[in-house]
N, CA, C and O atoms as a Tinker XYZ file with bonds, in Angstrom:
   300  protein
     1  N    118.663000   51.608000  114.890000    73     2
     2  CA   119.602000   52.166000  113.943000    64     1     3
     3  C    119.013000   53.402000  113.271000    63     2     4     5
     4  O    117.867000   53.387000  112.823000    81     3
     5  N    119.776000   54.432000  113.207000    73     3     6
     6  CA   119.289000   55.621000  112.519000    64     5     7
     7  C    120.042000   55.795000  111.210000    63     6     8     9
     8  O    121.257000   55.612000  111.135000    81     7
     9  N    119.300000   56.145000  110.203000    73     7    10
    10  CA   119.904000   56.375000  108.898000    64     9    11
    11  C    120.159000   57.864000  108.751000    63    10    12    13
    12  O    119.315000   58.691000  109.094000    81    11
    13  N    121.309000   58.185000  108.249000    73    11    14
    14  CA   121.615000   59.582000  107.979000    64    13    15
    15  C    121.084000   59.940000  106.604000    63    14    16    17
    16  O    121.293000   59.218000  105.629000    81    15
    17  N    120.403000   61.056000  106.546000    73    15    18
    18  CA   119.849000   61.508000  105.280000    64    17    19
    19  C    120.654000   62.704000  104.815000    63    18    20    21
    20  O    120.826000   63.681000  105.543000    81    19
    21  N    121.143000   62.611000  103.589000    73    19    22
    22  CA   121.889000   63.720000  103.023000    64    21    23
    23  C    120.920000   64.681000  102.356000    63    22    24    25
    24  O    120.086000   64.278000  101.546000    81    23
    25  N    121.039000   65.937000  102.700000    73    23    26
    26  CA   120.198000   66.959000  102.095000    64    25    27
    27  C    121.067000   67.783000  101.173000    63    26    28    29
    28  O    122.060000   68.376000  101.595000    81    27
    29  N    120.679000   67.813000   99.902000    73    27    30
    30  CA   121.446000   68.596000   98.940000    64    29    31
    31  C    120.995000   70.048000   98.979000    63    30    32    33
    32  O    119.801000   70.337000   99.044000    81    31
    33  N    121.939000   70.933000   98.939000    73    31    34
    34  CA   121.636000   72.352000   98.876000    64    33    35
    35  C    121.197000   72.684000   97.448000    63    34    36    37
    36  O    121.806000   72.206000   96.492000    81    35
    37  N    120.156000   73.490000   97.294000    73    35    38
    38  CA   119.744000   73.864000   95.938000    64    37    39
    39  C    120.819000   74.712000   95.280000    63    38    40    41
    40  O    121.454000   75.547000   95.925000    81    39
    41  N    121.009000   74.491000   94.014000    73    39    42
    42  CA   122.024000   75.236000   93.277000    64    41    43
    43  C    121.350000   76.126000   92.252000    63    42    44    45
    44  O    120.231000   75.864000   91.813000    81    43
    45  N    122.042000   77.166000   91.885000    73    43    46
    46  CA   121.555000   78.014000   90.811000    64    45    47
    47  C    121.707000   77.248000   89.507000    63    46    48    49
    48  O    122.766000   76.690000   89.220000    81    47
    49  N    120.658000   77.227000   88.737000    73    47    50
    50  CA   120.719000   76.559000   87.454000    64    49    51
    51  C    121.310000   77.497000   86.417000    63    50    52    53
    52  O    121.154000   78.713000   86.526000    81    51
    53  N    121.983000   76.954000   85.416000    73    51    54
    54  CA   122.635000   77.806000   84.419000    64    53    55
    55  C    121.656000   78.661000   83.614000    63    54    56    57
    56  O    122.045000   79.698000   83.077000    81    55
    57  N    120.392000   78.240000   83.521000    73    55    58
    58  CA   119.451000   79.012000   82.706000    64    57    59
    59  C    118.932000   80.268000   83.395000    63    58    60    61
    60  O    118.227000   81.054000   82.763000    81    59
    61  N    119.255000   80.484000   84.669000    73    59    62
    62  CA   118.865000   81.718000   85.339000    64    61    63
    63  C    119.762000   82.840000   84.840000    63    62    64    65
    64  O    120.986000   82.759000   84.935000    81    63
    65  N    119.141000   83.889000   84.306000    73    63    66
    66  CA   119.920000   85.006000   83.779000    64    65    67
    67  C    119.477000   86.292000   84.475000    63    66    68    69
    68  O    118.396000   86.814000   84.203000    81    67
    69  N    120.305000   86.785000   85.356000    73    67    70
    70  CA   120.001000   88.015000   86.078000    64    69    71
    71  C    120.795000   89.205000   85.536000    63    70    72    73
    72  O    120.861000   90.252000   86.181000    81    71
    73  N    121.392000   89.049000   84.363000    73    71    74
    74  CA   122.256000   90.104000   83.833000    64    73    75
    75  C    121.485000   91.394000   83.547000    63    74    76    77
    76  O    122.072000   92.476000   83.585000    81    75
    77  N    120.194000   91.304000   83.263000    73    75    78
    78  CA   119.414000   92.507000   82.970000    64    77    79
    79  C    118.677000   93.051000   84.179000    63    78    80    81
    80  O    117.917000   94.012000   84.061000    81    79
    81  N    118.888000   92.458000   85.319000    73    79    82
    82  CA   118.182000   92.874000   86.526000    64    81    83
    83  C    118.693000   94.191000   87.085000    63    82    84    85
    84  O    119.841000   94.575000   86.862000    81    83
    85  N    117.833000   94.866000   87.805000    73    83    86
    86  CA   118.194000   96.124000   88.455000    64    85    87
    87  C    118.047000   95.915000   89.952000    63    86    88    89
    88  O    116.979000   95.530000   90.428000    81    87
    89  N    119.113000   96.167000   90.692000    73    87    90
    90  CA   119.069000   95.989000   92.143000    64    89    91
    91  C    118.159000   97.017000   92.791000    63    90    92    93
    92  O    118.147000   98.191000   92.422000    81    91
    93  N    117.407000   96.546000   93.757000    73    91    94
    94  CA   116.529000   97.384000   94.573000    64    93    95
    95  C    115.568000   98.244000   93.758000    63    94    96    97
    96  O    115.227000   99.349000   94.181000    81    95
    97  N    115.131000   97.765000   92.613000    73    95    98
    98  CA   114.228000   98.547000   91.767000    64    97    99
    99  C    112.904000   98.828000   92.471000    63    98   100   101
   100  O    112.314000   99.888000   92.264000    81    99
   101  N    112.436000   97.913000   93.286000    73    99   102
   102  CA   111.142000   98.071000   93.946000    64   101   103
   103  C    111.274000   98.137000   95.466000    63   102   104   105
   104  O    110.270000   98.019000   96.169000    81   103
   105  N    112.455000   98.319000   95.976000    73   103   106
   106  CA   112.682000   98.267000   97.423000    64   105   107
   107  C    111.900000   99.345000   98.166000    63   106   108   109
   108  O    111.298000   99.053000   99.200000    81   107
   109  N    111.891000  100.570000   97.674000    73   107   110
   110  CA   111.190000  101.638000   98.396000    64   109   111
   111  C    109.683000  101.419000   98.373000    63   110   112   113
   112  O    109.008000  101.658000   99.374000    81   111
   113  N    109.152000  100.967000   97.243000    73   111   114
   114  CA   107.720000  100.694000   97.159000    64   113   115
   115  C    107.344000   99.538000   98.083000    63   114   116   117
   116  O    106.295000   99.568000   98.727000    81   115
   117  N    108.188000   98.538000   98.143000    73   115   118
   118  CA   107.939000   97.391000   99.013000    64   117   119
   119  C    107.916000   97.828000  100.476000    63   118   120   121
   120  O    107.042000   97.413000  101.238000    81   119
   121  N    108.865000   98.655000  100.861000    73   119   122
   122  CA   108.955000   99.108000  102.249000    64   121   123
   123  C    107.739000   99.949000  102.639000    63   122   124   125
   124  O    107.323000   99.929000  103.798000    81   123
   125  N    107.172000  100.679000  101.697000    73   123   126
   126  CA   106.038000  101.551000  102.001000    64   125   127
   127  C    104.715000  100.808000  102.088000    63   126   128   129
   128  O    103.834000  101.201000  102.852000    81   127
   129  N    104.566000   99.744000  101.318000    73   127   130
   130  CA   103.233000   99.171000  101.191000    64   129   131
   131  C    103.042000   97.779000  101.765000    63   130   132   133
   132  O    101.902000   97.325000  101.867000    81   131
   133  N    104.077000   97.097000  102.137000    73   131   134
   134  CA   103.910000   95.728000  102.612000    64   133   135
   135  C    104.113000   95.632000  104.111000    63   134   136   137
   136  O    105.236000   95.510000  104.600000    81   135
   137  N    103.017000   95.689000  104.817000    73   135   138
   138  CA   103.028000   95.507000  106.263000    64   137   139
   139  C    102.229000   94.250000  106.544000    63   138   140   141
   140  O    101.009000   94.230000  106.384000    81   139
   141  N    102.908000   93.222000  106.956000    73   139   142
   142  CA   102.252000   91.936000  107.155000    64   141   143
   143  C    102.208000   91.623000  108.639000    63   142   144   145
   144  O    103.214000   91.733000  109.341000    81   143
   145  N    101.034000   91.232000  109.106000    73   143   146
   146  CA   100.849000   90.805000  110.484000    64   145   147
   147  C    100.270000   89.403000  110.436000    63   146   148   149
   148  O     99.290000   89.158000  109.732000    81   147
   149  N    100.859000   88.494000  111.168000    73   147   150
   150  CA   100.367000   87.122000  111.212000    64   149   151
   151  C     99.458000   86.978000  112.420000    63   150   152   153
   152  O     99.867000   87.232000  113.553000    81   151
   153  N     98.222000   86.568000  112.170000    73   151   154
   154  CA    97.233000   86.439000  113.234000    64   153   155
   155  C     97.122000   84.995000  113.694000    63   154   156   157
   156  O     97.235000   84.063000  112.897000    81   155
   157  N     96.904000   84.826000  114.975000    73   155   158
   158  CA    96.625000   83.504000  115.520000    64   157   159
   159  C     95.242000   83.080000  115.019000    63   158   160   161
   160  O     94.417000   83.938000  114.704000    81   159
   161  N     94.979000   81.785000  114.941000    73   159   162
   162  CA    93.698000   81.316000  114.400000    64   161   163
   163  C     92.464000   81.884000  115.104000    63   162   164   165
   164  O     91.476000   82.196000  114.439000    81   163
   165  N     92.496000   82.025000  116.420000    73   163   166
   166  CA    91.328000   82.557000  117.127000    64   165   167
   167  C     91.087000   84.030000  116.805000    63   166   168   169
   168  O     89.939000   84.470000  116.740000    81   167
   169  N     92.151000   84.787000  116.607000    73   167   170
   170  CA    92.015000   86.196000  116.243000    64   169   171
   171  C     91.507000   86.302000  114.805000    63   170   172   173
   172  O     90.653000   87.136000  114.506000    81   171
   173  N     92.032000   85.462000  113.924000    73   171   174
   174  CA    91.585000   85.460000  112.532000    64   173   175
   175  C     90.099000   85.118000  112.424000    63   174   176   177
   176  O     89.401000   85.645000  111.557000    81   175
   177  N     89.621000   84.243000  113.296000    73   175   178
   178  CA    88.199000   83.887000  113.281000    64   177   179
   179  C     87.329000   85.108000  113.568000    63   178   180   181
   180  O     86.241000   85.242000  113.008000    81   179
   181  N     87.800000   85.989000  114.429000    73   179   182
   182  CA    87.040000   87.190000  114.765000    64   181   183
   183  C     87.249000   88.315000  113.754000    63   182   184   185
   184  O     86.350000   89.128000  113.538000    81   183
   185  N     88.418000   88.367000  113.139000    73   183   186
   186  CA    88.770000   89.438000  112.205000    64   185   187
   187  C     89.313000   88.833000  110.909000    63   186   188   189
   188  O     90.523000   88.858000  110.684000    81   187
   189  N     88.446000   88.291000  110.054000    73   187   190
   190  CA    88.903000   87.528000  108.890000    64   189   191
   191  C     89.396000   88.358000  107.705000    63   190   192   193
   192  O     89.973000   87.802000  106.770000    81   191
   193  N     89.182000   89.671000  107.721000    73   191   194
   194  CA    89.652000   90.492000  106.604000    64   193   195
   195  C     90.468000   91.665000  107.129000    63   194   196   197
   196  O     90.373000   92.031000  108.300000    81   195
   197  N     91.261000   92.241000  106.255000    73   195   198
   198  CA    92.051000   93.420000  106.626000    64   197   199
   199  C     91.150000   94.568000  107.044000    63   198   200   201
   200  O     91.452000   95.292000  107.993000    81   199
   201  N     90.040000   94.732000  106.332000    73   199   202
   202  CA    89.136000   95.835000  106.630000    64   201   203
   203  C     88.563000   95.716000  108.040000    63   202   204   205
   204  O     88.535000   96.698000  108.782000    81   203
   205  N     88.109000   94.526000  108.411000    73   203   206
   206  CA    87.531000   94.308000  109.738000    64   205   207
   207  C     88.596000   94.489000  110.818000    63   206   208   209
   208  O     88.343000   95.122000  111.843000    81   207
   209  N     89.773000   93.939000  110.590000    73   207   210
   210  CA    90.856000   94.053000  111.572000    64   209   211
   211  C     91.268000   95.511000  111.750000    63   210   212   213
   212  O     91.465000   95.962000  112.877000    81   211
   213  N     91.400000   96.253000  110.646000    73   211   214
   214  CA    91.785000   97.662000  110.735000    64   213   215
   215  C     90.726000   98.490000  111.446000    63   214   216   217
   216  O     91.058000   99.369000  112.242000    81   215
   217  N     89.456000   98.221000  111.168000    73   215   218
   218  CA    88.377000   98.949000  111.842000    64   217   219
   219  C     88.419000   98.714000  113.354000    63   218   220   221
   220  O     88.274000   99.656000  114.133000    81   219
   221  N     88.616000   97.473000  113.763000    73   219   222
   222  CA    88.681000   97.149000  115.194000    64   221   223
   223  C     89.899000   97.793000  115.849000    63   222   224   225
   224  O     89.809000   98.302000  116.965000    81   223
   225  N     91.018000   97.771000  115.169000    73   223   226
   226  CA    92.229000   98.371000  115.736000    64   225   227
   227  C     92.107000   99.888000  115.837000    63   226   228   229
   228  O     92.579000  100.483000  116.805000    81   227
   229  N     91.477000  100.518000  114.847000    73   227   230
   230  CA    91.272000  101.970000  114.930000    64   229   231
   231  C     90.359000  102.332000  116.104000    63   230   232   233
   232  O     90.592000  103.324000  116.796000    81   231
   233  N     89.326000  101.528000  116.323000    73   231   234
   234  CA    88.446000  101.751000  117.473000    64   233   235
   235  C     89.229000  101.610000  118.774000    63   234   236   237
   236  O     89.080000  102.427000  119.684000    81   235
   237  N     90.049000  100.590000  118.862000    73   235   238
   238  CA    90.874000  100.388000  120.051000    64   237   239
   239  C     91.821000  101.568000  120.261000    63   238   240   241
   240  O     92.031000  101.998000  121.396000    81   239
   241  N     92.392000  102.093000  119.180000    73   239   242
   242  CA    93.288000  103.248000  119.293000    64   241   243
   243  C     92.539000  104.467000  119.824000    63   242   244   245
   244  O     93.064000  105.196000  120.666000    81   243
   245  N     91.308000  104.696000  119.335000    73   243   246
   246  CA    90.517000  105.838000  119.817000    64   245   247
   247  C     90.184000  105.687000  121.293000    63   246   248   249
   248  O     90.307000  106.644000  122.057000    81   247
   249  N     89.766000  104.500000  121.701000    73   247   250
   250  CA    89.431000  104.256000  123.110000    64   249   251
   251  C     90.667000  104.443000  123.980000    63   250   252   253
   252  O     90.595000  105.071000  125.036000    81   251
   253  N     91.791000  103.906000  123.545000    73   251   254
   254  CA    93.027000  104.032000  124.323000    64   253   255
   255  C     93.443000  105.490000  124.437000    63   254   256   257
   256  O     93.879000  105.925000  125.503000    81   255
   257  N     93.316000  106.255000  123.352000    73   255   258
   258  CA    93.691000  107.670000  123.382000    64   257   259
   259  C     92.785000  108.443000  124.331000    63   258   260   261
   260  O     93.262000  109.307000  125.067000    81   259
   261  N     91.501000  108.152000  124.329000    73   259   262
   262  CA    90.576000  108.839000  125.220000    64   261   263
   263  C     90.837000  108.468000  126.669000    63   262   264   265
   264  O     90.688000  109.304000  127.560000    81   263
   265  N     91.221000  107.239000  126.913000    73   263   266
   266  CA    91.546000  106.802000  128.269000    64   265   267
   267  C     92.799000  107.509000  128.763000    63   266   268   269
   268  O     92.860000  107.942000  129.913000    81   267
   269  N     93.797000  107.625000  127.896000    73   267   270
   270  CA    95.055000  108.276000  128.264000    64   269   271
   271  C     94.835000  109.760000  128.516000    63   270   272   273
   272  O     95.415000  110.326000  129.442000    81   271
   273  N     94.003000  110.390000  127.703000    73   271   274
   274  CA    93.799000  111.827000  127.862000    64   273   275
   275  C     92.821000  112.160000  128.985000    63   274   276   277
   276  O     92.581000  113.336000  129.258000    81   275
   277  N     92.256000  111.154000  129.638000    73   275   278
   278  CA    91.391000  111.381000  130.786000    64   277   279
   279  C     89.939000  111.623000  130.447000    63   278   280   281
   280  O     89.134000  111.878000  131.342000    81   279
   281  N     89.585000  111.549000  129.182000    73   279   282
   282  CA    88.197000  111.745000  128.790000    64   281   283
   283  C     87.412000  110.471000  129.052000    63   282   284   285
   284  O     87.951000  109.364000  129.012000    81   283
   285  N     86.138000  110.654000  129.319000    73   283   286
   286  CA    85.257000  109.508000  129.527000    64   285   287
   287  C     84.576000  109.207000  128.203000    63   286   288   289
   288  O     84.034000  110.102000  127.555000    81   287
   289  N     84.608000  107.963000  127.810000    73   287   290
   290  CA    83.978000  107.557000  126.561000    64   289   291
   291  C     82.481000  107.405000  126.777000    63   290   292   293
   292  O     82.051000  106.571000  127.573000    81   291
   293  N     81.689000  108.198000  126.083000    73   291   294
   294  CA    80.228000  108.117000  126.172000    64   293   295
   295  C     79.698000  107.816000  124.779000    63   294   296   297
   296  O     80.105000  108.435000  123.795000    81   295
   297  N     78.793000  106.865000  124.715000    73   295   298
   298  CA    78.196000  106.547000  123.411000    64   297   299
   299  C     76.718000  106.788000  123.420000    63   298   300
   300  O     76.051000  106.574000  122.407000    81   299
């Protein structure tokens, strides 16, 4: 036998007052600064901070650009 479970939808409570709110007050700032990437656990283990991940990606971009332009990468 399976029991049906009723799930109530959350309702707005009367104490919420949005009358003084301004629509899209921070929308442009949000669009410019919030770039979120979700990493798989194995990738996060190798690149645990934004700084490390960005450094690795910039290196990959340089290598890819040099490969595309036909230059040989010498270190």
